[in-house]
C-alpha positions in Angstrom: 3.2 -26.6 14.0 -0.4 -25.2 14.1 -1.1 -26.9 17.5 1.6 -25.5 19.3 0.4 -22.5 18.5 -3.0 -22.8 19.5 -2.5 -24.8 23.2 -1.0 -23.9 26.2 0.5 -26.6 26.9 4.0 -25.0 24.9 5.8 -21.7 26.6 6.3 -19.0 24.3 9.5 -20.0 23.3 9.0 -23.3 21.9 5.3 -21.2 20.4 8.2 -18.9 18.6 10.1 -21.3 16.8 6.6 -23.1 15.5 5.4 -19.4 14.4 8.2 -19.2 11.9 7.9 -22.6 10.8 4.8 -22.2 10.1 5.9 -18.5 8.4 8.1 -19.6 6.1 5.6 -22.1 5.2 3.0 -19.6 4.2 -0.3 -20.5 4.5 -3.3 -18.7 4.8 -4.9 -21.2 8.0 -2.1 -20.5 9.9 -2.9 -16.4 10.0 -5.8 -16.3 12.5 -4.2 -18.3 15.4 -0.6 -16.2 15.2 -3.0 -13.8 15.5 -4.7 -15.0 18.5 -1.1 -16.1 20.3 0.3 -12.6 19.0 -2.8 -11.1 20.7 -2.8 -13.3 23.5 0.7 -12.2 25.2 0.0 -8.8 27.4 2.5 -6.3 27.7 2.0 -3.5 30.6 5.7 -1.9 33.5 5.7 -4.8 34.5 7.1 -6.9 31.4 9.8 -8.5 31.3 12.1 -8.0 27.7 12.1 -10.7 26.6 7.8 -11.1 26.3 8.4 -7.8 24.0 10.7 -9.7 22.2 8.8 -13.0 21.8 5.7 -10.3 20.8 6.9 -8.7 17.9 8.9 -11.6 16.5 5.6 -13.9 16.5 4.1 -10.8 14.5 7.0 -11.1 12.2 6.2 -14.6 11.4 3.1 -13.7 11.4 3.8 -10.7 8.0 5.9 -13.2 6.6 3.0 -15.1 5.2 2.1 -12.3 3.0 -1.4 -12.5 3.5 -4.0 -8.8 3.7 -5.6 -9.7 7.0 -2.8 -8.9 8.8 -3.0 -5.2 7.7 -5.3 -4.5 10.1 -3.7 -6.1 13.0 -0.3 -5.2 12.1 -2.2 -1.6 12.4 -3.6 -1.4 15.5 -0.4 -2.9 17.1 1.3 0.2 15.6 -0.7 2.4 17.6 -0.5 0.5 20.7 2.0 2.8 23.9 3.4 0.1 24.8 5.8 -0.5 21.8 9.0 1.4 21.4 10.5 3.8 18.4 12.8 1.4 17.2 9.9 -1.7 17.4 8.1 0.7 16.1 9.2 1.3 13.0 10.2 -2.5 12.4 6.7 -3.0 12.7 5.3 -0.1 10.5 8.6 -2.2 7.9 6.4 -5.1 8.6 4.0 -3.7 7.4 4.5 -2.7 3.6 6.4 -5.9 3.1 2.6 -7.1 3.7 1.6 -4.3 1.1 4.5 -5.3 -1.3 3.6 -8.7 -1.1 0.6 -8.7 -1.6 -0.3 -9.1 -5.1 1.7 -12.1 -5.5 -0.3 -13.2 -2.4 -3.3 -12.9 -4.6 -2.3 -14.6 -7.5 -1.5 -17.8 -4.8 -4.9 -17.8 -4.3 -6.3 -17.8 -7.5 -3.1 -21.0 -9.1 -4.9 -22.7 -5.7 -8.0 -23.0 -7.4 -8.9 -26.3 -8.1 -9.3 -26.1 -11.9 -5.7 -24.6 -11.8 -3.9 -27.6 -11.1 -1.7 -27.7 -12.9 -0.3 -24.3 -12.1 2.0 -23.9 -9.2 2.6 -21.4 -6.2 5.5 -19.0 -5.0 5.4 -21.1 -2.6 4.2 -24.4 -3.4 1.4 -24.9 -0.9 -1.4 -27.4 -2.2 -4.5 -26.7 -4.3 -7.7 -26.5 -2.3 -8.9 -29.9 -1.7 -12.7 -28.1 -3.3 -13.9 -25.1 -4.9 -16.2 -24.3 -1.7 -12.9 -24.2 0.9 -11.1 -22.1 -2.6 -13.9 -19.0 -2.4 -13.8 -19.1 2.0 -10.6 -18.3 0.8 -10.7 -16.1 -0.8 -14.1 -14.6 1.0 -11.7 -13.8 4.2 -9.6 -11.4 1.7 -9.3 -8.0 2.2 -10.9 -5.6 -0.3 -10.4 -9.2 -3.1 -13.2 -7.9 -5.8 -10.3 -3.8 -5.9 -8.1 -5.8 -5.7 -8.8 -8.2 -8.2 -9.9 -5.0 -10.9 -6.4 -3.8 -10.1 -4.9 -6.7 -11.6 -6.9 -7.2 -14.0 -5.7 -4.4 -15.9 -1.8 -4.9 -15.8 -0.7 -5.5 -18.7 2.2 -8.1 -18.0 -1.0 -10.8 -15.8 -2.3 -10.7 -19.1 -1.6 -14.6 -19.4 -3.9 -14.3 -15.6 -7.0 -13.0 -16.9 -8.7 -16.1 -17.1 -8.6 -16.6 -13.3 -8.6 -13.1 -12.8 -12.2 -12.8 -14.4 -13.8 -16.2 -13.1 -12.9 -15.1 -9.3 -14.4 -10.7 -10.1 -17.8 -13.4 -11.3 -17.5 -14.7 -7.6 -16.6 -11.8 -6.2 -18.0 -9.0 -8.4 -20.1 -6.1 -7.4 -21.7 -3.5 -9.8 -17.8 -2.2 -10.9 -16.4 -5.7 -11.8 -20.1 -6.6 -13.5 -19.0 -2.8 -16.3 -15.9 -4.2 -16.3 -16.6 -7.2 -17.9 -18.7 -5.8 -20.2 -16.2 -3.5 -20.9 -13.3 -6.4 -22.1 -16.6 -8.4 -23.2 -17.1 -5.5 -25.7 -13.5 -5.3 -26.3 -12.0 -8.4 -26.6 -12.2 -8.4 -31.1 -11.1 -11.5 -32.6 -9.8 -12.8 -29.2 -13.2 -15.0 -28.4 -11.7 -17.2 -25.2 -11.2 -13.9 -24.0 -14.9 -12.8 -23.6 -16.1 -16.5 -24.0 -14.5 -16.4 -20.2 -15.4 -13.2 -19.5 -19.6 -13.8 -20.2 -19.5 -17.2 -18.4 -17.6 -14.9 -15.1 -21.2 -13.1 -15.7 -22.8 -16.0 -15.6 -21.3 -17.0 -12.4 -21.9 -14.1 -11.4 -25.8 -13.8 -11.0 -26.3 -10.5 -10.1 -29.5 -8.6 -11.1 -26.7 -6.2 -13.0 -24.9 -9.1 -14.4 -28.2 -10.7 -16.0 -28.6 -7.3 -17.3 -25.4 -6.9 -18.6 -25.7 -10.2 -20.1 -28.9 -9.5 -21.5 -27.6 -6.4 -23.3 -25.2 -7.9 -24.8 -27.9 -10.9 -26.2 -29.5 -8.3 -27.7 -26.6 -6.2 -29.8 -25.1 -10.0 -31.5 -29.2 -10.6 -32.7 -28.8 -6.5 -33.8 -25.2 -7.7 -35.4 -26.8 -10.8 -37.3 -29.6 -8.4 -38.5 
């Protein structure tokens, strides 16, 4: 399907069918090719109605993947002067759906980590074949740290906490280090949660994380004394 949307050897009708299939599969790998395809369909005063239809339906297929990277493209398209009122309403509705799907998209990415072979994601996509590929996919998620911190604060997602902590270790900045430190200090009798948060700080490798680890170790020494 990716070959069809990326090749000039197929007409728009064939590419739309492929785009819809890719949208249903929901693999983020299709996001850039579908954005490129939709962007390649130029519209001006002489454009036929069928071309408008192809473009907006390809955008619809793209949006069904739920990848937050789609937001910037949708925002740009909503501002284009060639869309009529009803189609702008449609694009805005797609944008709202992508916003709603953001949490599940992030959870699916967490569940597809190579170390999560026992977890199932909502689209039944296979795990990433390597940590490098998983981390690369995570690095493409806009504002990933802010979204991970939001998930971390959700009590209903307590079962996802260890995965979220690891991801914060990989992608977190000062704000995440502070959050991890609070979790370590407030973990109480939950030694596993404390251990995972400490591991996340060790993964982070920032100056702030190193300072937090030293502070926590100093506190342990005081407690032992």
